[in-house]
C-alpha positions in Angstrom: -89.4 -74.1 -18.8 -90.1 -73.4 -15.1 -89.7 -75.4 -11.9 -92.2 -74.0 -9.4 -92.6 -77.2 -7.5 -89.3 -78.9 -8.1 -90.5 -80.9 -11.1 -89.4 -80.1 -14.6 -92.3 -79.4 -16.9 -92.4 -81.6 -20.0 -94.4 -80.9 -23.1 -97.6 -79.2 -22.2 -100.9 -80.3 -23.7 -103.3 -77.6 -24.8 -106.7 -77.8 -23.1 -108.3 -75.8 -25.9 -109.8 -73.4 -23.4 -109.7 -69.6 -24.2 -107.3 -68.9 -21.3 -104.5 -70.7 -23.1 -102.8 -74.0 -22.6 -103.6 -74.3 -18.9 -106.8 -72.4 -18.9 -105.5 -69.3 -17.1 -105.3 -65.8 -18.4 -102.0 -64.3 -19.4 -101.9 -61.9 -16.5 -102.4 -64.7 -14.0 -99.7 -66.9 -15.6 -97.3 -63.9 -15.5 -98.0 -63.4 -11.8 -97.6 -67.0 -11.0 -94.4 -67.1 -13.0 -92.9 -64.3 -10.8 -93.9 -66.0 -7.6 -91.0 -68.5 -7.5 -88.5 -65.7 -8.0 -90.0 -63.8 -5.0 -89.8 -66.9 -2.9 -86.2 -67.5 -3.9 -85.2 -63.9 -3.1 -86.9 -64.0 0.3 -85.1 -67.4 1.0 -81.7 -66.0 0.1 -82.2 -62.9 2.3 -83.9 -64.8 5.2 -82.4 -63.6 8.5 -80.6 -66.4 10.4 -81.5 -66.5 14.1 -79.8 -68.2 17.0 -76.3 -69.7 16.7 -75.0 -72.4 14.4 -72.0 -73.9 16.0 -71.2 -76.3 13.1 -71.5 -75.3 9.4 -70.9 -77.5 6.3 -70.1 -75.9 3.0 -69.9 -77.5 -0.5 -70.6 -76.8 -4.2 -72.8 -78.7 -6.6 -71.8 -78.6 -10.2 -74.7 -78.4 -12.7 -74.9 -77.6 -16.5 -76.3 -74.4 -17.9 -76.8 -73.1 -21.4 -74.7 -70.0 -22.3 -74.7 -68.4 -25.8 -75.6 -71.7 -27.4 -73.1 -73.7 -25.4 -73.4 -75.9 -22.4 -71.2 -74.9 -19.5 -70.8 -75.8 -15.9 -72.1 -73.6 -13.1 -71.6 -74.2 -9.4 -74.3 -73.8 -6.8 -72.9 -73.1 -3.3 -74.7 -74.7 -0.4 -74.4 -74.2 3.4 -76.1 -76.2 6.1 -75.7 -75.9 9.8 -76.7 -77.2 13.2 -78.7 -74.7 15.2 -78.6 -74.2 19.0 -81.3 -76.8 19.5 -79.4 -79.5 17.6 -81.4 -79.6 14.4 -80.0 -79.3 10.9 -81.0 -76.3 8.8 -80.3 -75.1 5.2 -78.6 -71.8 5.7 -78.1 -70.6 2.2 -77.9 -71.3 -1.5 -76.2 -69.2 -4.1 -74.9 -69.4 -7.7 -71.2 -69.2 -8.1 -69.9 -69.0 -11.7 -66.7 -70.7 -10.4 -65.9 -72.4 -7.1 -63.3 -69.7 -6.5 -62.4 -67.4 -3.6 -64.5 -64.5 -5.0 -67.7 -66.7 -5.2 -67.1 -68.2 -1.7 -66.3 -64.8 -0.1 -69.5 -63.3 -1.5 -71.5 -66.3 -0.2 -69.9 -66.2 3.2 -70.4 -62.4 3.5 -74.1 -62.9 2.7 -74.4 -65.6 5.4 -72.6 -63.3 7.9 -74.8 -60.3 6.9 -77.9 -62.4 7.4 -76.9 -63.2 11.0 -74.8 -66.3 10.9 -72.9 -66.3 14.3 -71.6 -68.5 17.0 -69.9 -70.8 14.4 -67.0 -72.7 16.0 -66.2 -75.1 13.1 -66.6 -75.1 9.3 -66.4 -78.4 7.6 -65.5 -78.3 3.9 -63.2 -79.9 1.3 -59.8 -78.4 0.8 -60.7 -75.8 -1.9 -58.0 -73.1 -1.4 -60.3 -70.2 -2.1 -62.9 -71.5 0.3 -60.4 -72.1 3.1 -59.0 -68.6 2.7 -62.5 -67.0 2.7 -63.5 -68.8 5.9 -60.4 -67.5 7.6 -61.0 -64.0 6.5 -64.7 -63.7 7.1 -65.0 -66.0 10.2 -61.5 -65.6 11.8 -62.9 -66.8 15.2 -63.9 -70.2 13.7 -61.8 -73.3 13.2 -61.7 -75.2 9.9 -62.0 -79.0 9.5 -61.1 -80.5 6.1 -63.2 -83.5 5.1 -61.3 -86.6 6.3 -62.5 -88.6 3.4 -61.0 -86.1 0.9 -57.8 -86.1 3.0 -57.5 -89.9 2.6 -58.0 -89.6 -1.1 -55.3 -86.9 -1.4 -52.9 -89.2 0.3 -53.9 -92.3 -1.7 -53.5 -90.6 -5.0 -49.8 -90.8 -4.5 -49.9 -94.5 -3.5 -49.7 -97.5 -5.9 -53.1 -99.3 -6.1 -51.5 -102.5 -4.6 -50.9 -100.6 -1.4 -54.1 -98.7 -1.1 -55.7 -101.0 1.4 -52.7 -101.0 3.7 -52.2 -97.3 3.7 -55.9 -96.6 4.1 -55.9 -98.8 7.2 -52.9 -96.8 8.6 -54.7 -93.5 8.0 -57.9 -94.7 9.7 -55.9 -95.9 12.7 -54.9 -92.2 13.3 -58.6 -91.3 13.6 -59.4 -94.3 15.8 -57.3 -92.9 18.7 -59.0 -91.8 21.9 -57.8 -88.2 21.8 -55.9 -85.6 19.8 -52.6 -86.2 21.5 -52.7 -90.0 20.9 -53.8 -89.3 17.3 -50.7 -87.1 16.7 -48.4 -89.8 18.2 -50.0 -92.4 15.8 -49.6 -90.0 12.9 -45.9 -89.7 13.7 -45.6 -93.5 13.6 -47.5 -93.7 10.3 -45.2 -91.0 8.8 -42.2 -93.1 9.6 -43.8 -96.3 8.2 -44.7 -94.5 4.9 -41.1 -93.4 4.5 -40.0 -97.0 5.2 -42.4 -98.1 2.4 -40.7 -95.5 0.1 -43.9 -93.5 -0.1 -42.3 -90.1 0.5 -45.0 -88.1 -1.3 -47.8 -89.7 0.7 -45.8 -89.2 3.9 -45.4 -85.5 3.1 -49.1 -85.0 2.4 -50.0 -86.8 5.5 -47.6 -84.9 7.8 -48.6 -81.5 6.3 -52.4 -82.0 6.7 -52.8 -84.2 9.8 -53.2 -81.4 12.3 -55.9 -79.8 10.3 -57.6 -83.2 9.8 -57.7 -83.6 13.6 -59.4 -80.3 14.3 -62.7 -82.1 15.2 -61.0 -83.8 18.1 -61.2 -80.5 20.0 -65.0 -80.9 20.2 -67.2 -83.4 22.1 -66.4 -87.0 21.3 -70.1 -87.6 20.7 -70.0 -85.2 17.7 -66.8 -86.6 16.1 -68.3 -88.9 13.5 -70.6 -86.1 12.2 -68.2 -83.2 12.1 -65.1 -84.8 10.5 -66.5 -85.2 7.0 -68.8 -83.4 4.5 -71.1 -86.5 4.4 -74.1 -84.5 5.7 -73.9 -82.4 2.6 -72.8 -85.1 0.2 -76.0 -87.0 0.8 -78.0 -83.9 0.0 -75.9 -83.3 -3.1 -76.6 -86.8 -4.4 -80.3 -86.2 -4.1 -80.1 -82.9 -5.9 -77.9 -84.4 -8.7 -80.4 -87.3 -9.1 -83.3 -84.8 -9.5 -81.4 -82.4 -11.8 -80.0 -85.1 -14.0 -83.4 -85.4 -15.7 -83.3 -81.7 -16.6 -80.0 -81.7 -18.4 -78.8 -78.1 -19.0 -80.6 -75.2 -17.3 -81.4 -72.1 -19.3 -79.6 -69.9 -16.7 -78.1 -69.9 -13.3 -81.3 -68.7 -11.6 -83.2 -71.7 -12.9 -80.5 -74.0 -11.4 -80.6 -72.3 -8.1 -84.4 -72.3 -8.0 -84.6 -76.1 -8.5 -81.9 -76.6 -5.8 -83.8 -74.4 -3.4 -87.0 -76.3 -4.0 -85.3 -79.7 -3.4 -83.6 -78.4 -0.3 -87.0 -77.2 1.1 -88.4 -80.6 0.5 -85.5 -82.3 2.3 -85.7 -79.8 5.2 -89.3 -80.8 5.7 -88.5 -84.5 6.1 -86.8 -86.3 9.0 -83.6 -84.8 7.9 -84.7 -81.4 9.3 -87.2 -82.5 11.9 -85.2 -85.0 13.8 -82.6 -83.8 16.3 -79.1 -84.4 14.8 -76.9 -83.9 17.8 -77.0 -82.7 21.4 -75.3 -79.3 21.3 -75.5 -79.0 25.1 -72.4 -81.2 25.2 -70.5 -78.2 23.9 -71.5 -76.2 26.9 -70.4 -79.1 29.1 -67.0 -79.1 27.4 -66.6 -75.4 28.0 -67.5 -75.7 31.6 -65.1 -78.6 32.1 -62.3 -76.6 30.4 -63.0 -73.6 32.7 
């Protein structure tokens, strides 16, 4: 089963013509079957030009067949904002596990293809991913997804207090600047302790400075760079499309379908409409100087 145009092929009907089920000769079918692999390879090795100041990273978990069993396989995805403010798909790669080795290999590939000028990586708090970003892009900062940070805190809170604690956490990010947010976080920490939520207070205190990394960038960008939502929406579309496939025969088939869907998405308003004004970064640097 192949996915040359992003659509899974169901049962084929024989046309009864001498060329076979689709009327083409075996050699032509063989050549056409190799074409998607060539396109996939060229996409993976495509040089990245310009700078990408913001980069979002995430993994999509799909199912694949392996020795008669169905196992999970992760597909690593990176998108970024280029120097003209448009979103771009930077890379897609299979990762047998969402571990440090897979992320390091993926990030080295991005760096080798020319990824540069990145000031902020936005991801979830996968330990191997965070370590890989720090090693391969030491000049960049890291922003954990604020939504995931909220969830980590709320996991230690009784359900009856979720709404109250969530409002307290959101109040931290509603402040006008980083200094005010840290003061608010100090107040929230004391209140959590008073509510006898020591574990939640500890997680909040240990992660709040990282969760506020985005506040060092232009205010106009804050809502877009403090979560992995730009990638989560893409992931939902990919999962919706791959759900009808079920289990892929191998990792390459999974990557191929993801690549096809990402190309489709990149050709829509997602990739053709300016996402943010990156010139505000230059203004910030000039003001700081």
